[in-house]
C-alpha positions, 0 to 999 in steps of 0.5 A: 517536545518537538524532538519526539514528533515525527516529521511527515511529508505533505505529499509523496509520489503515488504509484502512477507518478502523481502527487499524493496527499492525505486528502487525495488518498481513498476516503476512510469509508472505502470498502471496494479496494481496486488495485489503484487504491491499494497501491496509493495506500502502500505508496503513502506508507512507503513515502512516510505520509502515513504509518502502518498503524494509521492506515490500519486504523483509518481503513479498518485493515488488519496488519496482515492484510496491509502487509500482503499488499506490500508484499504483492507490490514488492514481488509483482508491482501493481498487477500483483494486487489484482485479486483475480490473479493472486494464485498466478503471481504466487506460483510465479514467485515460488518458481522464481525462488526455486531457481 
């Protein structure tokens, strides 16, 4: 029976080098998503603390929304998560793909 259960770490390293646990993640009722909170949630998934499905259910996100956060971090790091700069980073990424 234990073979079917996934082993998850108790803590992972957050985007700013801090230790993240389930309790230190943003609360489930979070509605204002600042860059740091988005990055913490992505780090939790990347580290195995939560699954993508767990995050989407816990925070009421769509799979596409969460995937866009992951892509933004992969492409531009934390600054890529800034809503006011999305177009700038999108244009920059497209220019990089051309060369």
